[in-house]
Every structure is written in C-alpha cells, then in structure tokens.
N, CA, C and O of each residue as an XYZ file, in Angstrom:
280
protein
N    -140.785     76.561    163.408
C    -139.996     75.206    163.023
C    -139.222     75.778    161.846
O    -139.816     76.416    160.977
N    -137.581     75.513    161.781
C    -137.171     75.955    160.852
C    -136.818     74.589    159.810
O    -136.465     73.506    160.276
N    -136.929     74.768    158.789
C    -136.354     73.796    158.007
C    -135.084     74.190    156.699
O    -135.195     75.244    156.074
N    -134.054     73.324    156.442
C    -133.009     73.190    155.611
C    -133.749     73.694    154.152
O    -134.675     72.986    153.756
N    -133.407     74.784    153.412
C    -134.193     75.133    152.262
C    -133.338     74.617    150.735
O    -133.710     73.911    149.797
N    -131.926     75.412    151.047
C    -130.834     74.880    150.208
C    -129.487     74.605    151.122
O    -129.452     75.001    152.287
N    -128.556     74.013    150.616
C    -126.920     74.156    150.628
C    -126.297     74.756    149.633
O    -126.562     74.626    148.438
N    -125.564     75.341    150.052
C    -125.190     76.430    148.908
C    -123.573     76.201    149.370
O    -123.122     76.265    150.514
N    -122.765     75.882    147.969
C    -121.251     74.683    147.843
C    -120.951     76.059    147.292
O    -121.795     76.643    146.612
N    -119.795     76.585    147.560
C    -118.551     77.357    147.041
C    -117.637     76.523    145.872
O    -116.776     75.770    146.326
N    -117.738     76.589    144.766
C    -116.976     75.517    143.747
C    -115.876     76.752    142.799
O    -116.057     77.948    142.572
N    -114.927     75.979    142.484
C    -113.810     76.689    141.212
C    -114.317     76.335    139.872
O    -114.180     77.165    138.973
N    -114.887     75.204    139.630
C    -115.426     74.856    138.270
C    -116.719     74.442    138.099
O    -116.942     73.286    138.460
N    -117.859     75.226    137.534
C    -118.878     75.186    138.157
C    -119.305     74.055    137.136
O    -119.825     73.106    137.724
N    -119.218     73.889    135.650
C    -119.476     73.205    134.904
C    -119.184     71.502    135.633
O    -119.967     70.556    135.721
N    -117.709     71.630    136.080
C    -117.372     70.032    136.574
C    -118.296     70.124    137.699
O    -118.568     68.945    137.929
N    -118.832     70.734    138.401
C    -119.483     70.816    139.905
C    -120.701     70.501    139.335
O    -121.222     69.591    139.979
N    -121.379     70.863    138.404
C    -122.824     70.546    138.088
C    -122.718     68.892    137.722
O    -123.299     68.046    138.402
N    -121.884     68.569    136.541
C    -121.727     67.348    136.465
C    -121.583     65.969    137.781
O    -122.303     65.009    138.057
N    -120.440     66.432    138.270
C    -120.044     65.648    139.742
C    -121.223     65.221    140.408
O    -121.571     64.048    140.541
N    -121.920     66.390    140.889
C    -123.044     66.628    142.096
C    -124.214     65.866    141.507
O    -124.716     65.051    142.281
N    -124.769     65.961    140.269
C    -125.563     65.677    139.951
C    -125.554     64.036    139.428
O    -126.567     63.369    139.636
N    -124.797     63.638    138.990
C    -124.613     62.008    139.139
C    -124.202     61.350    140.550
O    -124.523     60.196    140.835
N    -123.492     62.153    141.371
C    -123.387     61.695    142.538
C    -124.711     61.440    143.294
O    -125.051     60.392    143.843
N    -125.522     62.827    143.198
C    -126.764     62.227    144.202
C    -128.080     62.400    143.243
O    -129.131     62.968    143.539
N    -127.797     61.868    142.230
C    -128.960     61.653    141.437
C    -129.808     62.904    141.228
O    -131.027     62.751    141.297
N    -129.292     64.196    140.968
C    -129.930     65.495    140.790
C    -129.820     65.988    139.601
O    -129.063     65.442    138.798
N    -130.404     66.886    139.324
C    -130.696     67.433    137.897
C    -130.803     69.209    138.134
O    -131.172     69.844    139.122
N    -130.307     69.681    136.760
C    -130.060     71.651    137.100
C    -131.851     71.634    137.445
O    -132.674     70.781    137.114
N    -132.041     72.855    138.190
C    -133.477     73.001    138.648
C    -134.097     74.368    137.543
O    -135.240     74.777    137.338
N    -132.975     74.720    137.090
C    -133.148     76.107    136.014
C    -131.741     76.071    135.253
O    -130.758     75.410    135.589
N    -131.866     76.955    134.119
C    -130.342     77.256    133.362
C    -129.820     77.822    133.993
O    -130.233     78.848    134.534
N    -128.543     77.231    134.141
C    -127.418     77.875    135.042
C    -126.884     79.730    134.759
O    -126.512     80.269    133.717
N    -127.035     80.245    136.012
C    -126.144     81.617    135.573
C    -124.609     81.490    135.033
O    -124.271     80.360    134.682
N    -123.931     82.230    134.961
C    -122.565     82.511    134.851
C    -121.906     81.479    135.654
O    -121.222     80.488    135.397
N    -122.388     82.103    136.820
C    -121.346     81.870    138.089
C    -122.222     80.575    139.883
O    -121.768     80.135    140.939
N    -123.692     80.533    139.088
C    -124.569     79.996    139.880
C    -125.287     79.126    139.311
O    -125.864     79.286    138.235
N    -125.306     77.955    140.126
C    -126.673     76.578    139.576
C    -127.292     76.401    140.468
O    -126.859     76.446    141.619
N    -128.615     76.123    140.098
C    -129.381     75.019    141.480
C    -129.212     73.794    140.784
O    -129.191     73.739    139.554
N    -129.075     72.697    141.616
C    -129.785     71.324    140.979
C    -130.437     71.154    142.446
O    -130.302     71.679    143.551
N    -131.479     69.791    141.661
C    -132.604     69.555    142.524
C    -132.988     67.868    142.141
O    -132.877     67.479    140.979
N    -133.411     67.002    143.172
C    -133.532     65.944    143.152
C    -134.133     65.808    141.860
O    -134.924     66.686    141.515
N    -133.802     64.502    140.802
C    -134.355     64.173    140.108
C    -135.898     63.462    140.121
O    -136.747     63.321    139.241
N    -135.850     63.161    141.274
C    -137.360     62.414    141.495
C    -137.741     62.465    142.869
O    -136.919     62.170    143.736
N    -139.003     62.838    143.178
C    -139.117     63.472    145.057
C    -138.532     64.592    145.319
O    -137.798     65.311    144.641
N    -139.070     64.691    146.739
C    -138.467     65.966    147.146
C    -137.103     65.601    147.861
O    -136.694     64.505    148.243
N    -136.467     66.988    147.932
C    -135.293     66.420    149.044
C    -134.603     68.095    148.778
O    -134.978     68.810    147.849
N    -133.720     68.438    149.626
C    -132.793     69.657    149.666
C    -132.170     70.169    148.417
O    -131.326     69.488    147.834
N    -132.555     71.374    147.959
C    -131.894     72.037    146.731
C    -130.010     72.356    147.346
O    -129.580     72.733    148.436
N    -129.345     72.005    146.118
C    -127.918     72.283    146.107
C    -127.833     73.106    145.490
O    -128.395     72.905    144.413
N    -127.254     74.334    145.598
C    -126.815     75.457    145.016
C    -125.050     75.268    145.052
O    -124.288     74.966    145.970
N    -124.794     75.638    143.422
C    -123.603     75.980    143.582
C    -122.878     77.349    143.298
O    -123.223     78.256    142.541
N    -121.893     77.255    144.031
C    -121.401     79.038    143.796
C    -120.225     79.137    143.158
O    -119.274     78.701    143.806
N    -119.946     79.639    141.928
C    -118.503     79.723    141.442
C    -118.083     80.988    142.048
O    -116.853     81.047    142.068
N    -118.794     82.298    142.683
C    -118.194     83.757    142.866
C    -117.501     83.712    143.853
O    -117.418     84.624    144.677
N    -116.684     82.236    143.921
C    -115.229     82.567    145.005
C    -113.940     82.373    144.093
O    -113.732     81.530    143.220
N    -113.127     83.423    144.565
C    -112.020     83.648    144.198
C    -110.390     82.916    145.008
O    -109.217     82.738    144.678
N    -111.139     82.722    146.024
C    -109.875     82.736    147.152
C    -109.539     81.180    146.836
O    -110.414     80.358    146.561
N    -108.149     80.886    146.911
C    -107.600     79.838    147.209
C    -107.597     78.834    148.361
O    -107.429     77.636    148.137
N    -107.782     79.316    149.590
C    -108.388     78.684    150.401
C    -109.604     77.842    150.514
O    -110.506     77.755    149.680
N    -109.502     77.167    151.779
C    -110.896     76.393    151.387
C    -112.030     77.124    151.053
O    -112.180     78.306    151.360
N    -113.006     76.312    150.302
C    -114.612     77.662    150.062
C    -115.168     77.203    151.551
O    -114.995     76.247    152.307
N    -115.981     78.504    151.542
C    -117.036     78.371    152.708
C    -118.630     77.771    151.815
O    -119.247     77.920    150.760
N    -118.673     77.160    152.894
C    -120.597     76.686    152.401
C    -121.298     76.794    153.785
O    -120.912     76.597    154.937
N    -122.362     77.146    153.284
C    -123.497     77.464    154.186
C    -125.098     76.804    153.675
O    -125.389     76.545    152.507
N    -125.775     76.667    154.573
C    -127.247     76.161    154.841
C    -128.141     77.561    155.043
O    -128.024     78.524    155.801
N    -129.179     77.169    153.894
C    -130.354     78.285    154.087
C    -131.179     77.718    154.681
O    -131.287     76.568    154.255
N    -131.934     77.967    155.585
C    -132.856     77.790    156.375
C    -133.987     78.697    156.130
O    -134.017     79.901    155.878
N    -135.055     77.673    156.290
C    -136.530     78.507    156.028
C    -137.449     78.352    157.487
O    -137.327     77.546    158.410
N    -138.346     79.398    157.293
C    -139.247     79.385    158.657
C    -140.452     78.510    157.864
O    -141.476     78.185    158.465
C-alpha cells in the first residue's frame, strides 16, 4: 500500500511561505530550513509533511507534487 509522505510546494518567498503555512495549518518547522527548502510538520500529532521548495525561477505557475511511500 502507498501512503503520502509529503506534499512539495514550489514557492517564490520561502520565509513568507513558512510563516503563512505554519499559521494556516498549525504546523512548525521540522528542522532548520536550508536556503531554498523547508520542511513543515504538524505541531501536534501525526500528519502529512509539507515541504516548501524555493528553488523555482519560472514566473509561470509553480509545480507541486506529492511524495508517496510504500
């Protein structure tokens, strides 16, 4: 059986995205963010990890994907 391990969200402003999604989802940083990548996890209990990827340069809509695990 597969399960969702993470959702990866392309963003332009990493710090702004961290603040927004942490507040909106009641998440926190899972570890210290890199220059262009951050991992958010639920503050309480289990849940899907949200990874924020700022390594996108296109002005077109950002690509997002789901990481599945066996």
